[in-house]
VEXLODO-540807 format. One line per 2 residues: number of its first residue (from 1); their letters; for each residue x, y, z of N, C-alpha, C, O, CB. Coordinates in steps of 0.1 Angstrom, whole numbers. Glycine has a CB too. Example, Ala and Ser with C-alpha at 12.3 -4.5 7.8 and 13.67 -1.06 7.14 Angstrom:
% VEXLODO-540807
1) as) 132 -57 78 123 -45 78 132 -33 78 142 -33 85 113 -45 90  128 -22 71 137 -11 71 129 0 79 134 11 80 141 -6 57
END
This chain:
% VEXLODO-540807
1) mr) 11 -10 -3 2 1 2 5 12 1 13 13 11 -1 1 13  5 24 -5 11 31 -12 6 38 6 -4 37 13 7 35 -30
3) dv) 20 48 11 27 58 20 13 66 20 9 68 8 42 67 14  4 70 30 -2 82 29 4 94 36 12 92 46 -14 81 32
5) pi) 2 106 33 9 115 38 1 125 50 -10 131 50 13 122 27  14 125 61 4 136 77 9 151 72 15 153 61 12 133 100
7) la) 5 160 82 12 172 85 15 170 100 9 164 108 3 185 81  28 181 100 25 182 113 34 193 117 44 196 110 27 169 120
9) ld) 30 200 128 36 215 128 41 219 142 35 216 152 27 226 123  51 228 141 50 231 165 51 249 166 60 257 166 75 223 179
11) ts) 40 251 167 49 265 179 50 269 184 46 281 185 52 272 181  56 263 193 56 260 209 67 275 210 68 284 218 64 239 215
13) ss) 76 272 198 89 286 201 97 291 187 103 302 184 104 278 213  95 282 182 103 285 166 89 280 152 81 271 154 123 271 164
15) vl) 89 285 145 80 284 129 79 269 124 86 268 114 89 293 116  72 253 128 80 243 122 70 239 116 59 242 119 88 232 130
17) va) 73 230 103 63 224 99 75 209 90 87 209 86 52 237 88  66 199 92 68 189 83 59 180 74 49 177 80 73 183 89
19) vl) 59 175 64 46 168 55 59 153 56 71 152 52 40 178 31  49 142 64 58 131 68 46 119 59 36 123 54 61 129 88
21) td) 51 108 58 44 96 54 33 86 66 32 88 78 58 87 49  30 80 62 25 76 78 35 64 84 36 60 95 8 69 78
23) ag) 45 58 69 54 50 75 68 63 87 77 59 95 63 41 59  65 72 86 75 84 93 90 88 82 102 91 81 82 76 112
25) dv) 83 87 79 100 91 64 95 104 61 83 105 61 102 78 43  100 115 58 98 131 60 99 133 48 111 131 44 107 140 68
27) la) 88 137 37 90 143 25 92 163 20 98 168 10 78 135 20  84 169 33 96 181 31 98 190 49 92 184 57 90 195 15
29) sa) 104 198 52 103 204 61 104 217 60 105 220 48 110 200 66  102 228 67 105 238 66 101 248 89 93 249 98 95 243 49
31) wa) 118 256 81 122 259 101 122 279 100 128 286 93 146 250 109  115 280 110 120 299 109 121 304 124 111 310 129 106 312 100
33) de) 126 303 127 135 308 140 126 324 144 130 335 148 156 312 132  115 321 140 109 339 139 102 334 157 89 334 156 92 346 120
35) pr) 106 332 168 92 328 178 79 340 180 69 338 187 99 324 194  84 355 170 67 362 170 64 364 160 64 376 158 63 374 176
37) kh) 61 357 151 56 359 139 54 345 136 53 343 123 65 368 129  52 335 143 42 326 141 25 327 135 19 316 132 41 322 153
39) ae) 17 347 131 8 343 128 5 342 111 -3 337 103 0 349 137  23 353 109 26 356 99 32 343 91 30 345 79 33 367 99
41) ll) 37 333 94 46 329 92 43 312 86 47 306 76 53 332 103  32 307 100 32 294 94 23 289 80 29 284 71 27 287 105
43) ap) 7 294 80 4 299 63 12 294 52 12 284 44 7 313 60  16 303 54 27 304 36 37 296 37 43 294 27 36 319 30
45) mi) 45 287 54 50 273 56 48 261 46 53 255 37 45 270 68  38 261 52 24 251 54 23 243 37 23 232 33 5 264 59
47) ta) 23 258 29 22 256 14 34 256 10 35 249 -1 16 265 7  43 261 14 53 258 11 60 248 14 70 246 8 58 265 13
49) al) 57 240 22 59 223 26 47 217 17 51 206 12 57 219 45  40 219 15 29 209 10 39 205 -5 44 195 -9 12 217 6
51) ad) 36 224 -10 41 221 -26 60 216 -32 65 217 -43 38 238 -33  66 211 -20 75 209 -20 80 193 -18 91 189 -23 77 218 -15
53) ag) 72 183 -8 59 175 -12 58 166 -22 63 155 -25 50 182 -15  50 173 -25 45 175 -41 31 164 -38 27 153 -42 59 170 -57
55) vd) 28 176 -26 12 169 -17 3 180 -21 7 191 -23 12 169 4  -11 176 -23 -21 182 -21 -26 181 -7 -24 170 -2 -28 179 -29
57) rr) -32 189 0 -41 193 4 -46 180 13 -45 174 23 -49 199 -6  -54 182 -5 -65 169 5 -61 159 7 -68 151 13 -78 164 2
59) sl) -51 155 2 -43 145 3 -45 137 16 -45 125 18 -32 150 1  -44 146 21 -39 144 38 -44 140 45 -55 144 49 -37 152 46
61) tg) -35 124 54 -49 121 63 -47 120 78 -50 110 86 -55 107 59  -40 134 81 -37 140 94 -28 149 95 -18 150 88 -34 130 103
63) vv) -31 155 103 -21 167 114 -22 162 134 -26 158 145 -32 188 112  -10 169 122 0 166 145 5 184 145 11 191 136 26 148 146
65) vg) -2 187 159 1 192 166 11 195 179 10 186 188 -5 192 165  19 205 182 29 208 195 20 213 208 18 224 210 42 221 192
67) tg) 17 206 212 6 211 226 17 214 238 15 216 250 -7 196 234  26 214 231 36 229 240 41 213 256 41 201 258 18 251 248
69) pa) 42 222 262 43 239 272 50 254 264 59 254 256 58 237 289  43 264 268 54 271 258 38 283 261 26 279 261 61 261 236
71) pf) 41 293 262 39 309 259 27 310 251 25 307 240 52 316 248  17 315 260 -1 315 246 -2 315 232 -7 306 225 -11 330 246
73) tg) 6 328 229 0 336 217 8 326 204 4 326 192 5 356 219  20 319 210 29 317 201 14 301 194 9 296 183 51 312 210
75) lr) 13 298 211 8 279 204 -4 283 204 -11 273 201 9 262 214  -9 290 205 -30 289 197 -28 295 188 -38 300 183 -47 299 204
77) vg) -15 297 179 -12 302 161 -15 285 158 -25 280 153 10 311 153  -2 276 165 1 265 159 -13 257 164 -11 245 163 16 258 162
79) lv) -22 260 169 -34 241 179 -44 250 166 -49 244 156 -45 241 209  -47 263 169 -63 267 159 -61 263 146 -68 256 139 -67 286 156
81) ta) -49 269 143 -45 262 125 -47 245 125 -53 239 116 -25 264 119  -40 239 139 -44 229 130 -57 221 132 -59 210 127 -33 219 130
83) rt) -65 226 139 -79 225 145 -91 228 129 -100 220 125 -82 240 159  -85 240 124 -89 243 114 -91 238 101 -102 235 96 -84 249 115
85) lg) -77 238 97 -73 224 90 -82 211 90 -86 206 80 -61 220 96  -85 204 104 -83 190 99 -101 194 99 -108 188 91 -73 177 110
87) la) -105 200 105 -122 205 102 -122 205 88 -124 195 82 -127 223 109  -120 215 81 -115 222 63 -122 210 59 -134 208 58 -95 224 56
89) lg) -104 196 57 -99 184 52 -109 168 59 -107 156 55 -82 185 58  -122 176 71 -122 163 77 -116 152 81 -121 142 80 -126 159 74
91) ip) -100 153 88 -89 147 96 -87 143 106 -93 148 115 -82 153 97  -77 133 109 -79 139 127 -68 149 129 -59 153 122 -77 126 141
93) vr) -72 150 137 -59 168 149 -59 154 158 -68 146 159 -71 192 163  -48 153 161 -39 148 174 -21 152 177 -10 152 172 -39 133 172
95) gv) -28 155 192 -17 171 200 -4 159 207 -9 150 214 -30 184 219  10 161 205 18 154 212 26 167 218 30 177 211 26 142 204
97) ps) 29 163 236 41 179 243 52 176 234 61 167 231 49 179 264  48 190 230 63 195 228 77 189 224 84 185 215 66 200 239
99) ld) 77 191 239 87 187 252 88 166 249 96 158 254 76 195 273  81 163 242 85 147 237 94 147 227 104 140 225 73 138 231
101) al) 89 158 220 91 153 208 109 152 204 115 143 198 82 163 197  117 169 215 130 169 222 133 156 228 140 146 225 131 180 233
103) aa) 125 158 238 135 140 244 132 132 236 137 123 242 130 131 259  127 126 222 126 117 211 138 119 211 145 114 220 117 119 198
105) aa) 142 126 203 154 128 197 165 131 202 176 127 196 153 136 190  166 138 213 176 135 222 184 122 232 194 121 239 173 141 229
107) ar) 172 112 227 175 95 232 176 89 218 176 76 217 161 87 242  176 94 211 185 85 198 197 88 201 198 78 208 182 89 181
109) ga) 204 92 202 216 91 207 225 93 220 237 96 222 218 96 201  217 90 227 221 87 245 220 71 243 216 65 234 208 95 261
111) aa) 226 65 258 222 50 265 211 48 273 204 57 278 230 45 274  210 40 274 198 29 280 203 35 295 215 36 299 201 7 276
113) gd) 189 40 303 191 48 314 194 64 316 193 71 325 201 43 319  200 67 301 204 83 307 193 93 313 181 91 317 211 93 296
115) rv) 198 100 311 183 102 324 186 123 306 196 128 301 191 105 359  169 128 305 172 137 295 168 152 296 160 151 287 168 131 285
117) lv) 169 163 300 165 170 309 161 180 299 170 187 295 174 172 320  146 184 294 143 192 283 139 204 290 129 204 297 133 187 274
119) vt) 147 212 289 145 228 295 142 244 277 151 248 269 169 231 306  132 247 277 128 255 272 122 270 277 119 271 289 123 249 268
121) da) 121 282 267 118 294 266 105 300 276 94 303 271 117 296 253  107 300 286 86 302 292 90 323 294 81 330 299 79 288 320
123) rr) 102 328 290 102 341 291 102 346 306 107 338 313 91 345 284  99 354 310 93 359 322 104 353 323 102 346 333 79 356 328
125) re) 122 351 318 131 347 333 134 333 331 145 329 328 123 348 350  124 328 331 115 315 336 122 301 324 133 303 319 93 320 333
127) vy) 114 289 323 119 283 319 107 268 319 105 264 331 132 284 325  100 263 310 93 247 309 101 239 305 108 239 295 82 244 299
129) wa) 99 231 317 106 214 318 105 203 323 102 202 335 114 212 321  109 191 315 106 186 321 116 172 321 126 175 313 94 186 318
131) ay) 118 157 327 127 152 325 117 138 321 105 136 324 140 153 336  128 130 315 127 117 308 138 109 311 149 114 312 126 118 294
133) dv) 132 95 312 148 78 310 149 81 298 144 91 293 143 56 313  154 74 292 161 67 276 157 52 282 160 48 293 185 70 272
135) lp) 150 43 274 144 34 277 152 29 271 157 37 263 132 32 275  158 10 272 164 4 264 158 0 252 167 -6 246 167 -5 270
137) dg) 147 0 245 149 4 225 148 17 220 142 20 210 137 -2 216  155 28 232 159 38 224 147 50 220 147 58 210 166 30 213
139) sa) 135 47 234 127 59 230 131 65 248 140 60 255 105 55 223  122 76 251 121 86 258 109 83 266 99 83 259 120 98 252
141) tl) 107 79 280 93 77 292 98 91 303 109 93 308 92 57 304  85 98 303 84 108 311 82 103 328 72 96 332 74 116 305
143) vd) 94 109 338 99 104 343 94 120 354 92 118 366 112 97 337  92 128 350 90 144 364 81 158 350 87 161 339 117 154 372
145) gp) 75 162 353 74 173 349 62 171 338 57 160 337 88 178 344  56 181 329 62 191 329 59 197 342 51 194 351 58 197 318
147) ev) 70 211 341 67 225 346 68 238 342 68 239 330 70 226 354  70 248 348 78 255 347 83 267 360 75 272 369 74 259 336
149) ga) 96 270 359 103 282 372 107 283 366 106 282 353 111 283 384  121 289 380 138 293 372 142 283 370 140 271 369 150 299 379
151) pa) 152 292 368 163 279 357 175 276 370 182 266 369 174 290 337  175 284 379 182 279 389 173 270 401 176 267 412 189 292 395
153) al) 165 268 396 159 255 406 167 244 397 174 237 404 137 252 407  169 241 386 170 230 379 185 225 374 191 215 369 161 234 367
155) ra) 189 237 380 208 233 381 220 222 388 231 219 383 213 245 387  213 216 402 210 203 399 208 190 394 214 179 396 206 203 400
157) av) 196 192 384 189 180 376 202 181 366 207 170 364 170 183 369  209 192 360 216 194 353 226 179 350 225 173 339 223 206 358
159) ag) 232 174 359 241 169 364 238 160 360 227 156 361 243 168 374  249 152 352 248 143 348 240 138 340 242 126 338 250 139 353
161) av) 227 145 332 221 146 320 221 152 305 226 163 301 213 149 324  216 145 298 218 156 285 206 164 282 194 160 282 222 149 271
163) vv) 210 174 278 204 185 285 207 191 276 219 194 273 206 189 297  187 199 268 187 199 252 173 212 257 166 213 267 183 179 242
165) gr) 174 220 242 160 232 248 166 243 243 179 243 242 156 236 268  159 251 239 165 265 237 170 281 252 177 290 256 151 271 226
167) ga) 156 269 255 158 275 272 172 273 283 175 279 293 147 267 281  180 259 273 186 259 285 199 269 276 202 280 281 190 242 294
169) ll) 202 268 269 207 280 257 207 294 261 216 302 258 197 281 244  196 297 268 200 305 269 199 312 282 202 324 284 196 309 260
171) ha) 195 302 295 201 304 305 213 291 308 215 283 317 189 305 315  219 295 297 233 279 303 241 283 314 246 275 320 249 275 290
173) dv) 242 295 317 252 303 330 242 297 340 247 285 342 254 325 331  233 299 345 230 296 350 223 280 356 219 277 367 230 304 348
175) lg) 223 273 346 226 258 350 235 256 353 235 249 362 225 249 343  248 262 347 252 253 350 267 245 338 276 238 340 239 247 353
177) lt) 263 250 329 266 242 316 277 244 312 282 255 311 258 245 306  285 231 308 299 239 297 297 238 291 307 241 284 312 237 294
179) ap) 287 235 281 285 234 263 272 231 262 266 222 268 294 221 253  266 245 251 257 246 249 247 233 240 253 228 230 260 257 245
181) pe) 231 228 244 227 223 242 229 218 224 229 226 215 218 229 249  230 203 222 228 198 202 213 205 202 209 206 190 227 175 195
183) ll) 208 207 208 192 200 196 181 211 209 177 207 219 187 171 197  179 228 201 169 235 205 157 233 207 152 230 218 168 243 200
185) dp) 149 235 192 136 230 193 134 220 185 142 216 177 126 239 191  118 215 189 111 204 182 111 204 175 108 215 170 102 200 181
187) dp) 115 191 164 113 186 153 100 181 151 95 171 156 121 179 151  94 189 140 79 182 138 79 174 134 72 168 143 70 186 131
189) ae) 83 164 125 90 146 122 89 144 139 91 156 143 111 145 112  89 139 145 98 133 156 79 136 161 74 126 165 117 143 164
191) lg) 70 149 162 60 151 162 44 137 162 35 133 169 62 159 153  55 137 145 47 130 139 49 114 139 39 107 139 48 136 127
193) rl) 60 111 139 65 98 147 57 93 154 48 84 153 76 99 154  61 104 171 53 100 186 39 94 182 36 83 186 49 114 197
195) al) 27 109 170 19 106 175 11 94 167 -1 89 170 14 117 179  21 88 153 16 75 147 15 64 155 5 57 156 23 72 137
197) ar) 32 62 161 31 52 174 19 51 185 12 42 189 44 55 183  21 71 189 7 66 198 -10 62 191 -19 59 199 5 79 207
199) aa) -11 63 183 -22 63 181 -26 49 177 -37 44 174 -25 72 172  -8 42 178 -13 28 167 -15 13 184 -21 3 188 9 22 149
201) ag) -8 23 189 -11 20 208 -28 20 210 -31 9 214 -3 38 220  -38 29 208 -44 38 211 -43 40 225 -46 34 235 -55 37 207
203) ep) -36 52 222 -30 58 240 -37 76 226 -35 80 214 2 53 248  -45 81 240 -53 95 241 -44 101 233 -32 98 235 -55 103 256
205) lp) -46 113 223 -42 124 219 -46 138 215 -46 144 204 -38 121 212  -48 140 227 -60 156 230 -46 164 225 -34 161 225 -68 163 253
207) te) -59 176 220 -46 190 215 -52 200 222 -57 210 215 -43 196 197  -54 199 239 -59 209 248 -39 215 250 -28 209 252 -70 199 265
209) pl) -41 227 248 -25 230 251 -17 232 268 -20 236 279 -23 245 244  -10 229 263 -2 230 274 7 247 279 17 251 273 8 218 269
211) yl) 0 253 292 2 267 289 8 270 305 13 281 309 -15 276 284  7 258 313 13 261 328 11 277 335 12 279 347 29 259 328
213) rr) 9 284 328 2 290 340 -3 302 329 0 302 318 13 295 355  -12 311 334 -18 319 328 -12 332 320 -1 337 321 -25 322 337
215) pd) -24 338 309 -22 347 297 -14 357 304 -14 360 316 -37 354 289  -4 364 292 5 371 301 -9 384 302 -11 393 310 23 375 293
217) ae) -16 380 287 -32 395 295 -45 395 297 -51 395 286 -35 408 288  -51 395 309 -61 397 317 -69 402 322 -67 407 333 -60 396 321
219) pa) -78 404 316 -90 418 319 -88 415 337 -86 407 346 -112 414 311  -88 429 334 -84 440 352 -97 433 359 -108 433 353 -86 464 352
221) ag) -92 428 374 -108 423 385 -111 434 384 -105 444 381 -108 418 402  -124 432 389 -132 437 390 -135 455 381 -136 467 384 -131 435 402
223) hr) -136 444 366 -135 455 357 -151 454 355 -157 444 355 -125 452 342  -159 469 354 -175 473 351 -171 480 331 -161 481 324 -183 490 367
225) rv) -185 482 329 -187 480 318 -195 499 318 -204 504 325 -196 464 314  -187 504 308 -187 524 312 -207 523 305 -218 528 307 -169 540 294
227) lq) -202 516 299 -218 522 286 -226 511 287 -221 500 290 -214 524 265  -242 512 285 -248 504 293 -258 507 282 -269 502 282 -250 506 309
END
């Protein structure tokens, strides 16, 4: 049977898109290191990736989206786009935590029993983080988190761990890292492969966002309507 294409995207940090087959092979990908331009860049990048892959969007059989954790605005762009595409095309939309994709990529170059610490940028001088153990089959299993907090609180957890993520790069001195992390952003292709494996295993793949804290902008307490 011919492999059928799926679209994977993530806006938890940079803007990332991949088109891959249901066997996990990447047909095309696009990346933009523009963490504050998700709304302007995502749709054109999806169009370009589909064109590079030679795939008509009507041929897609599913959409996978990173669910964070991440700041509210950027993450919302990816989730709304994925849900809109799924609704318009009548195909399933599956969510995978963005940190899981970073952990999966890091585990592939680690040894069984190693600890992977994923640290991403939460702004406000904070980080999102989660810890994973590498299993004998090369996969990563979540053992702690995800949480949000000050990078200094993770200094002890860094010892002996494989540390990845853009937050680790930004706070390398505070974390006590002697070398910058090799992996910075989630690979949307990893999101797609994780979604395929988890769907095959019957695991739930919700698309609810992982914000971990309240949005930056909220209505003022005690706000009253002036005009009646």
